C-alpha positions, 0 to 999 in steps of 0.5 A: 514933319518939319517944325515949320510944317507942324507949326502951320498945321497947328495954326490951321487947327487953331483957326478952324477951332476958333471959327467953329466955336465962334459960330456956336455963340450966335449973335441973336441981334445980328441974326434978327437984322438979317432976317428982316427981309424974310417973308412967308410965301403965299401958297401958289396952289392952295388946293393942291397944298391942302391935298398934299398935307392931308386932313389927319389930326395926328400929323397936322396937330401933334407930330409937326411942331409948327402945326402943333403950335398953330393949332394951339394958337387956334384953340387959345383964341377960339372959345373958352371950351377949346381953351380949357381942353388945351390947357388941361392937356398941358397941365396934365402933361406937366403933372406927369413929369413933376416930382415931390411938392411940384407934383402935389401942387400941379394935382391941386391945380388940375382939381380946382381949375378943371374938375369943379363945375363952377370953374370957368375952365370946367371940362364941360365938353365931357359926356357920360362916364367921362364927365362923371369921372371928371366930376368925382375926381379928388385927391383920393382917386387922382391916379393915372387911370382916371386921368388917362380916361379924361385925357383921351376923351379930351383928345377925341373931343379936339379931333372933332369939331375943333379940328374941322374948324381949324382946317377952315381957319386963318391959322391953317392957312398960315400952316400952309404958308409954312409948308410952302416955305419948308419945301424950298430947294436946299443947296450948299449956299443955304449953309456956312461950312466950318471945320472937319469933325470926322472922316468915313469911307466915302467922305468927311463930316464937317460942321455947318450953320444955316445962314438965316437961322444960325442953327449948327449941324453936322454935314456928312458929305459923301463923295459922288465918285467914291460912292459910285466906285465902291458901289455904295449908292444903295447903302447911302439911300438906305441910311437916309431912308432910315434916318428920315423915319427916326425921330428920337431924343436918343438918335441923331436926327436928319434935318436936310438931304441935298446934293452939291456938284461933288457930294451927297450931303446928309445934314444932322444934329451937331453933337459938340461933346464928342464921341464916347470913344474919345472920352474913354481914351483921351480925357484923363484916366481910361474909362468913365465914372460909373454914374456916367456909364449908367446914364449913357447906357440908359440913353443908349438902351432907349435909343436901341429900343426905339430902333427895334420898335421900328424893326431896325437892327443897328448893327454898329453899336460901339462907343465911337458911334455914341455922340454927346450934345452940348448939354451932355445927353448922348445919341446913337449915330452912323446908321450906315450899317443899319437894316430894316427887318422886312417882316416878323418871319425874316432873319438876317444873315449878312456879315456886318459890324466892327471887330470886337463888337460883333455877336457870335451869331454874326461871326458864325454867319448864322441868321440873326435879328435884334439880339446882335445889338444887345451883345454890342451894347454889353461890349460897350458897357465893358469898354466904358468901365474898363477902358478896353474891350472884353475880348481885346486889350487896350492897344493890343496887337492881335489879328481879327481871327484871334478876336473872333476865336476869343469871342466864340470860346472865351468867357468874359473876365471882370478884373477892373475895380469898378465892376460892381455886382449889378454891372457884372450881371448886366454885362454878363447877361448881354454877353451870353453866347446863346441868343435865347438867354441873352438879355434883350428879349424883355426891356433891359431897363428893368435891370437893377443896374438902372435902379436910380434912373427914372425912365419916364423922365429919361425918355422926356429928356428931363434927367440931368446929365452927370457931365456937361461939355465945356462950351469953349472946348472942341471934343474931337481930333485935330483937323490934320488927322482928317485930311484925305488927299485921295481923289477919284478921277477915273469915274464918270457920272452919267444920267443914271447917276444924276437920277439917283442924286435927284432921288437922294436930294429931297431937301428939308426933313419936315419935323426937324426943320420945323423944330429948327424954325421954332427953336431959333425964333424964326417962327415968332418973327415971321408969324407976327401980323403983316401990316400990308394985308397981303395975307388976309383970309376971311374969318371963319366966324365974323367974315371980317378980314384977318390980317396974319 
């Protein structure tokens, strides 16, 4: 490469990085101006839409963020009893995550506000033993068992008359409007596109921004012709299916799935802090500080447990697939090799994974289940600490057959100075060659390695990260390293392919889209009253026109 070419490449990278970083610094005022033309649609077929969304409490009022928000607004504006029920659950949740003096203050607030018969927020809807528990609640018996009893009774109350009234209220009609908006067709014109962040076997990953919300995402672009040539259609659809099922703080979530003229696109959470492999090998001395190792391992373990709870085996656990967001939290990514277990009696035996992280049972082509993910996690913890794999040294030139031999025959050695007793023990337990005695049959987070982590707060995303990315730094390789000049010209797409592309292109993923709408302020801006009265519905109480 000549000096001139190198300078041009460097300039391209600088321009790409500048545009990418500027896009993340959203001008809210400018966005609000752009959104003045946005309006919520009137549902074209209200009865059909009501049927489509169903009448189940959990999906409508708890799982879907906009549904939950509108149900809360209904409860707060209906009558004092409904309001008290909602506020009790909110304060109970706040108490459960509070610590020290804040927790004591929250406890006293609950006792005074909700458990005293003379209080205007007394939980008067409780009956029988639930009412008795509430009346007798005091500082001495204020425990999780009694609170859970009252909380469950409150949730059951809300599922009854309040929920039925909500379904015939203007608030639910507004929810149907949002569902109509959510169902809009998604194309590449919905986004601005920025620099390439990574490259895979079927295409690249680039940063994108939703035009009307300003939300940044990562877009995994799968070249249609490459996908067909390599027979990757089934894997792409399987990855999409698994991503749609997952809703976790510790796994990268899918927000949109659509197709352009040349690519299938999976739009997912943007993780601006880079991957752990980049941090291990490219930022200062090889390896990570132990406080970061423990923190990331706790989050990774929680993510793996979430997958296993859905009978999903990850099969590609490695630092390169663990990404950090802008706050320093980490998530599992790239579920392209993940597989669902059909039922409790079925084992898998397909060969999958990355050399250096594959468990002995995969290498020996034996049947396996979730145990392979715990082996790979053991390798990853070792790598975070030592800056090398347990059975392959840093930059060591060695054949994969030799790595396989070492994995099957050699014992793991802990020579790095940062391997303390708990770290050696947890890694050693994860790297047991016999599946039956490998750590993972029970919750690994009970190990002493995690003694300083509050799992309850960790699962809620409330544990402060030990390291936070700088907002003006791009934590990935230069754009030149991702360039792919290869083209697939000898593959023709037909009607069968188009049918598959249509099956893939399902648009917005409900929960993630609704989170985006709320987090970016669009919900508050579009949910204000409309002065022209076009969205009027008849009040379920006064029979007066309600202007939404």
